[in-house]
C-alpha positions as CSV (number, residue, x, y, z in Angstrom):
1,M,8.9,6.4,-27.2
2,T,7.6,3.0,-27.6
3,V,10.4,1.4,-29.4
4,R,12.6,2.8,-26.5
5,I,10.6,1.2,-23.9
6,A,10.5,-1.8,-25.4
7,T,14.2,-2.2,-25.7
8,V,14.6,-0.9,-21.9
9,L,12.2,-3.6,-21.0
10,L,14.1,-6.6,-22.9
11,F,17.2,-5.7,-21.5
12,S,15.8,-5.0,-18.3
13,V,14.3,-8.4,-17.6
14,L,18.5,-9.9,-17.6
15,F,19.2,-7.3,-15.2
16,A,16.1,-7.8,-12.9
17,D,16.4,-11.6,-13.1
18,H,20.2,-11.2,-11.9
19,T,20.1,-8.4,-9.0
20,S,16.6,-9.7,-7.8
21,A,18.1,-12.8,-7.1
22,Q,20.6,-10.7,-5.1
23,R,18.1,-8.5,-3.3
24,R,16.4,-11.4,-2.1
25,R,19.0,-12.8,-0.5
26,G,17.3,-10.9,3.2
27,S,14.2,-11.3,5.2
28,G,11.6,-12.2,2.2
29,A,13.9,-14.4,0.1
30,E,11.5,-17.8,1.0
31,S,8.3,-15.9,0.6
32,L,9.4,-14.8,-2.7
33,K,10.4,-18.2,-3.4
34,Q,6.5,-19.3,-3.2
35,P,4.2,-18.1,-5.9
36,F,1.2,-15.6,-5.5
37,R,-1.7,-16.7,-3.9
38,G,-2.9,-13.9,-2.1
39,I,-4.3,-13.6,1.5
40,V,-7.1,-15.5,2.5
41,A,-9.6,-16.9,4.9
42,G,-10.4,-20.7,5.8
43,G,-7.0,-21.5,4.0
44,K,-8.5,-20.8,0.1
45,V,-9.1,-18.1,-2.1
46,E,-12.9,-17.3,-2.9
47,E,-13.8,-17.0,-6.3
48,G,-15.6,-14.8,-8.5
49,L,-15.2,-11.7,-6.8
50,F,-13.3,-9.6,-8.9
51,E,-13.9,-9.6,-13.1
52,I,-12.6,-7.4,-15.9
53,R,-15.0,-4.8,-16.5
54,S,-15.4,-1.1,-17.4
55,T,-15.6,1.4,-14.8
56,G,-15.8,4.6,-16.9
57,V,-13.7,6.2,-15.0
58,S,-10.8,7.3,-17.3
59,T,-7.2,5.9,-16.7
60,K,-5.9,8.4,-19.3
61,P,-4.7,11.1,-16.7
62,V,-2.2,8.5,-15.2
63,V,-0.9,6.6,-18.8
64,E,0.1,10.1,-19.8
65,A,1.6,11.4,-16.4
66,A,3.6,8.1,-16.3
67,K,4.9,8.5,-20.3
68,K,5.7,12.2,-19.7
69,F,8.3,10.3,-16.7
70,L,9.5,7.7,-18.5
71,T,10.8,10.4,-21.5
72,K,12.7,12.2,-18.9
73,L,14.8,9.6,-17.6
74,S,18.2,8.7,-18.8
75,D,18.7,5.3,-20.5
76,D,20.4,4.0,-17.5
77,Q,17.6,5.6,-15.3
78,A,15.1,3.5,-17.4
79,L,17.1,0.0,-17.3
80,K,16.8,0.3,-13.7
81,T,12.9,1.4,-13.4
82,M,11.2,-0.8,-15.8
83,F,10.1,-3.8,-15.6
84,P,7.9,-6.6,-17.3
85,I,4.4,-6.5,-15.5
86,D,4.5,-9.9,-14.6
87,H,8.1,-9.5,-12.5
88,I,8.7,-10.3,-9.1
89,E,9.6,-6.6,-8.0
90,W,6.0,-5.9,-7.4
91,R,6.6,-7.9,-4.3
92,S,9.9,-7.2,-3.0
93,W,8.7,-4.0,-1.6
94,D,9.9,-3.4,2.0
95,N,9.5,-0.9,4.4
96,R,12.9,-1.2,6.3
97,H,16.4,-0.5,4.5
98,F,17.5,-4.2,4.3
99,Y,18.6,-3.6,1.1
100,K,19.3,-1.3,-2.2
101,R,16.4,0.1,-3.5
102,R,15.2,-1.0,-7.5
103,G,13.8,1.9,-9.1
104,V,15.3,5.6,-9.7
105,G,15.1,7.8,-6.5
106,F,13.9,10.8,-5.7
107,D,17.3,11.4,-3.9
108,E,18.9,11.3,-8.0
109,M,16.2,12.6,-9.9
110,N,16.9,16.6,-11.3
111,E,14.3,18.9,-10.5
112,E,12.0,18.4,-13.8
113,Q,12.3,14.4,-13.3
114,R,10.9,14.8,-9.5
115,E,8.2,17.3,-10.6
116,L,7.6,14.4,-13.2
117,A,7.2,11.8,-10.4
118,F,5.1,13.6,-8.6
119,G,2.9,14.2,-11.6
120,L,2.6,10.3,-11.5
121,L,1.4,10.5,-7.8
122,K,-0.8,13.4,-8.8
123,A,-2.8,11.5,-11.7
124,S,-3.6,8.5,-9.9
125,L,-3.7,9.7,-5.8
126,S,-6.5,11.7,-4.6
127,A,-5.6,15.3,-3.3
128,K,-6.1,14.0,0.3
129,G,-3.5,10.7,-0.9
130,L,-1.0,12.9,-2.1
131,K,-0.5,15.7,0.6
132,K,-0.5,12.5,3.0
133,S,2.4,10.7,0.5
134,Q,4.5,13.7,0.6
135,D,3.7,14.8,4.7
136,I,5.1,11.0,4.9
137,M,8.7,11.7,3.0
138,K,9.2,14.9,4.8
139,L,8.5,13.2,8.3
140,N,10.9,10.8,7.4
141,G,13.1,13.8,7.3
142,T,12.1,14.6,10.6
143,L,13.1,11.3,11.7
144,A,16.9,12.1,10.0
145,E,17.3,15.1,11.8
146,L,16.3,13.2,15.3
147,A,18.2,10.3,14.5
148,N,21.2,11.7,12.8
149,N,21.4,9.4,10.4
150,F,20.5,10.8,6.8
151,D,22.3,7.6,5.1
152,E,19.1,5.7,6.4
153,Y,16.3,8.6,6.7
154,G,15.6,11.4,4.5
155,E,12.9,13.1,2.5
156,W,14.2,11.6,-1.0
157,L,14.8,8.0,0.0
158,Y,12.4,6.9,-2.0
159,W,11.9,4.9,-5.4
160,I,9.5,5.1,-8.1
161,T,9.5,1.4,-10.7
162,I,7.0,0.9,-13.5
163,M,5.9,-2.3,-14.9
164,G,4.8,-3.0,-18.1
165,E,4.2,-0.1,-20.8
166,P,1.9,2.3,-19.8
167,S,-1.1,1.8,-21.9
168,D,-5.1,2.5,-22.2
169,S,-5.5,-0.8,-22.5
170,K,-2.4,-3.3,-21.6
171,P,-2.2,-4.2,-18.1
172,W,1.1,-2.1,-16.2
173,G,1.9,0.1,-13.2
174,W,3.6,2.1,-10.7
175,Q,5.3,0.9,-7.1
176,I,6.4,3.9,-5.5
177,D,8.8,2.1,-2.2
178,G,10.0,3.3,0.6
179,H,10.4,3.8,4.6
180,H,6.7,4.2,5.2
181,L,5.3,4.6,2.0
182,I,4.4,2.0,-0.4
183,I,2.3,2.2,-2.7
184,N,1.4,-0.2,-6.1
185,F,-0.5,0.7,-8.3
186,F,-2.0,-1.3,-11.2
187,V,-4.0,-0.4,-14.4
188,L,-5.5,-2.6,-16.6
189,G,-8.0,-0.4,-18.9
190,D,-10.0,1.6,-17.0
191,Q,-9.6,-0.6,-14.0
192,V,-7.1,-0.2,-10.9
193,V,-6.3,-1.8,-8.0
194,M,-4.4,0.2,-5.5
195,S,-3.0,-2.9,-3.1
196,P,-0.6,-3.6,-0.7
197,V,-0.5,-0.3,0.4
198,F,2.0,0.5,3.3
199,V,1.7,4.5,5.1
200,G,2.8,4.9,8.7
201,S,5.1,7.3,10.2
202,E,7.9,7.8,13.3
203,P,7.5,10.4,14.1
204,V,3.6,10.9,13.2
205,H,3.8,15.1,13.9
206,A,6.9,17.1,13.5
207,T,7.2,19.4,16.7
208,S,10.4,21.0,15.3
209,G,12.9,21.6,12.3
210,K,12.7,21.8,8.9
211,F,8.8,20.4,8.7
212,K,7.9,21.2,12.2
213,G,4.0,21.3,12.2
214,T,3.7,17.7,9.7
215,I,1.2,15.6,11.1
216,V,0.2,12.3,9.8
217,M,-1.9,9.2,10.6
218,Q,-4.5,11.0,12.3
219,E,-7.5,10.6,10.7
220,E,-7.1,6.5,10.5
221,Q,-6.6,6.6,14.1
222,E,-9.3,8.6,15.0
223,H,-12.0,6.9,13.2
224,G,-10.8,3.8,14.6
225,L,-11.7,5.0,17.8
226,R,-14.4,6.1,17.3
227,L,-15.8,3.1,15.9
228,I,-14.8,0.9,18.9
229,Q,-16.3,3.5,21.6
230,S,-19.8,3.4,19.4
231,L,-19.8,-0.1,20.0
232,D,-22.1,-1.6,23.3
233,S,-20.8,-4.0,25.6
234,A,-21.8,-7.0,24.0
235,Q,-20.6,-5.9,20.9
236,Q,-17.5,-4.8,21.8
237,G,-16.8,-8.6,23.3
238,K,-17.1,-9.3,19.8
239,A,-14.7,-7.2,18.6
240,I,-12.0,-6.7,21.0
241,L,-9.6,-9.4,20.7
242,S,-7.5,-8.8,24.0
243,A,-7.8,-5.3,25.7
244,V,-3.9,-5.9,26.0
245,K,-1.9,-4.3,23.8
246,N,2.3,-4.6,24.9
247,G,3.9,-5.5,21.4
248,N,3.3,-4.8,17.5
249,N,0.8,-6.8,16.1
250,A,0.4,-5.9,11.9
251,L,0.5,-8.9,10.3
252,T,0.1,-8.2,6.6
253,Q,3.5,-6.4,6.2
254,A,6.7,-7.4,3.9
255,Y,6.9,-10.5,2.2
256,K,3.1,-11.3,3.7
257,D,1.2,-12.2,0.4
258,N,0.2,-15.0,1.2
259,V,-0.9,-15.2,5.2
260,D,-4.0,-17.2,6.0
261,L,-6.1,-14.8,7.9
262,D,-9.3,-15.8,9.6
263,Y,-12.2,-13.4,9.6
264,A,-12.5,-12.4,13.6
265,G,-14.0,-9.6,15.7
266,I,-17.1,-8.6,14.9
267,P,-19.2,-8.8,11.2
268,G,-20.5,-5.8,9.7
269,S,-24.1,-7.7,10.1
270,E,-24.4,-7.2,13.3
271,L,-24.0,-3.3,13.7
272,N,-26.7,-0.8,13.4
273,K,-26.6,1.8,10.5
274,K,-24.8,4.4,12.2
275,Q,-22.1,1.8,13.1
276,Q,-21.9,0.5,9.8
277,A,-21.2,4.1,8.5
278,L,-18.3,4.5,10.8
279,L,-17.0,1.1,9.6
280,L,-17.3,2.6,6.0
281,T,-15.9,5.9,7.1
282,V,-12.7,3.7,8.3
283,V,-12.5,1.8,5.0
284,E,-13.0,5.1,2.9
285,E,-9.8,6.8,4.7
286,F,-7.7,4.1,3.4
287,V,-9.2,3.7,-0.5
288,G,-9.6,7.6,0.0
289,T,-5.9,7.6,-1.2
290,M,-6.6,6.9,-4.7
291,R,-8.1,9.6,-6.8
292,D,-11.7,10.2,-5.8
293,E,-13.4,8.5,-8.6
294,H,-11.5,5.0,-8.4
295,A,-12.3,5.2,-4.9
296,R,-15.8,5.4,-5.1
297,V,-15.6,2.3,-7.3
298,K,-13.5,1.0,-4.4
299,M,-16.3,1.4,-2.0
300,D,-19.0,0.2,-4.4
301,E,-17.0,-3.3,-4.0
302,V,-16.4,-2.4,-0.4
303,K,-20.4,-1.8,-0.1
304,K,-21.1,-5.1,-1.3
305,H,-20.0,-7.1,1.3
306,L,-20.7,-4.8,4.0
307,D,-22.7,-7.2,6.5
308,H,-19.5,-10.0,5.8
309,T,-17.1,-7.0,6.8
310,Y,-15.1,-8.0,10.3
311,F,-14.1,-5.3,12.6
312,S,-11.4,-6.3,15.6
313,W,-9.6,-4.5,18.2
314,I,-6.7,-4.9,20.4
315,G,-5.7,-2.8,22.8
316,D,-7.7,-0.5,25.5
317,T,-10.8,2.2,23.8
318,K,-9.7,5.1,25.7
319,A,-9.1,9.0,23.9
320,D,-5.3,8.3,24.3
321,S,-4.8,4.7,24.1
322,V,-2.8,2.8,22.0
323,F,-4.6,0.0,19.7
324,Y,-4.6,-2.1,16.5
325,Y,-7.2,-2.4,14.7
326,R,-8.4,-4.7,11.4
327,V,-10.9,-4.5,8.8
328,H,-11.2,-7.5,6.5
329,S,-13.7,-8.8,4.4
330,P,-13.6,-10.9,0.8
331,V,-12.3,-7.6,-1.0
332,V,-10.6,-5.6,1.3
333,L,-8.3,-6.0,4.5
334,I,-7.2,-2.9,7.1
335,E,-4.8,-2.9,9.4
336,F,-3.8,-0.1,11.8
337,D,-1.3,-0.5,14.2
338,H,0.4,1.7,17.1
339,Q,4.1,0.3,16.7
340,R,7.2,0.3,19.7
341,R,9.4,3.5,18.2
342,V,12.7,2.6,16.5
343,A,14.4,5.6,16.2
344,P,16.0,7.8,17.6
345,F,15.8,5.3,20.6
346,R,13.9,2.4,21.4
347,S,10.5,1.2,23.5
348,P,9.5,-1.8,24.7
349,M,5.9,-0.9,24.4
350,P,4.2,0.8,21.7
351,T,3.3,4.6,21.4
352,R,1.1,6.7,19.3
353,E,4.3,8.3,17.5
354,H,5.0,5.3,15.3
355,V,2.2,4.1,13.3
356,H,2.2,1.3,10.3
357,A,-0.4,0.8,8.3
358,M,-1.5,-2.0,5.6
359,L,-4.4,-1.8,2.9
360,R,-4.7,-5.0,1.0
361,T,-6.6,-7.0,-1.4
362,P,-7.6,-10.1,-0.2
363,N,-8.2,-13.4,-2.2
364,G,-5.5,-13.1,-4.8
365,N,-6.1,-9.4,-6.1
366,D,-3.1,-7.9,-4.3
367,Y,-1.2,-6.0,-7.7
368,G,-4.1,-6.9,-10.0
369,K,-2.7,-10.3,-9.6
370,D,-6.9,-11.7,-10.6
371,L,-7.4,-9.3,-12.7
372,L,-4.3,-9.7,-14.6
373,R,-4.9,-13.5,-14.5
374,Q,-7.7,-13.2,-16.4
375,H,-6.3,-10.8,-18.7
376,Y,-3.8,-13.8,-19.8
377,E,-6.6,-16.0,-20.0
378,K,-8.3,-14.4,-22.8
379,H,-5.6,-12.8,-24.1
380,H,-2.7,-15.4,-24.2
381,A,-3.8,-18.7,-23.5
382,N,-0.4,-20.3,-23.2
383,K,0.9,-17.5,-20.7
384,E,1.4,-19.1,-17.3
């Protein structure tokens, strides 16, 4: 197995360098030419936030699930699925279908391969996170039915890539890439960084068709609304950046790895205990997509910066309002955005039937980049 992976990785470097260049001729090309820095406030990276350490939470189930998945791929499938750990492919994801996706697609997998692919997600994500991912895929099938476009939308139009060799000690990771579902999952020893994560749907609720009854993104929506409604008028005056929500407001989606984004809104230090608990509930809804034990490790990190965690809002605060909110601290960035309709028809105003949401790790640790840098400095001093 190890020999096969090493051989595939060797050939994939040449294959990836050629095809990634072709792929990046689209809207993200200029962004991907820039070295990775990460999302920062105040124009510079805040250092010393992340360290290589033992969390006490085993990643063995994820490693084993990835290995099982890879053993069932053909050589051709493995060649287009595996990339070096530090490859630009990490950053080349996109919610939109502007290019040919990389990796092995669920649409081309046989039944056994598909089961093992979901096994990888199951080993990495919480039960809630797995269900959310599968429901988003189903609703992409609903969108295909509504738009009569099964070339661009569909339940199985999602692709998996593996970066590096699945290992208990060496850095590696995986990515799922497709419409309204992108997860980047980096592993180093027993540490996990799951970001960037892009989730969403259009529609958010299937009222007809094969997946009738499927619904997503309601908790993320309601937790945010509950928090803003808990604030008094003075607090809302700080949190609400604009009462008018007439477009799309998300700032950190595809190709936005190096955005300068200053803190805005109301800090956690100005919330009472109940409001702080509501703020943590918002964060936990997103962080809780990953396996429960790893989510607890991340939430402990978030809580250390609670006083410096800012909550901001765009839109009205009524029960049926459309809105955007952002949670931003040195170690976590969350965006939730009601978007304009795109398919099966376009709308000039945002709607609750089209949602985008982002989870990121600011200050250079998206994709586990800061941990990878520290690993190289310790073990590969000559590696740039």
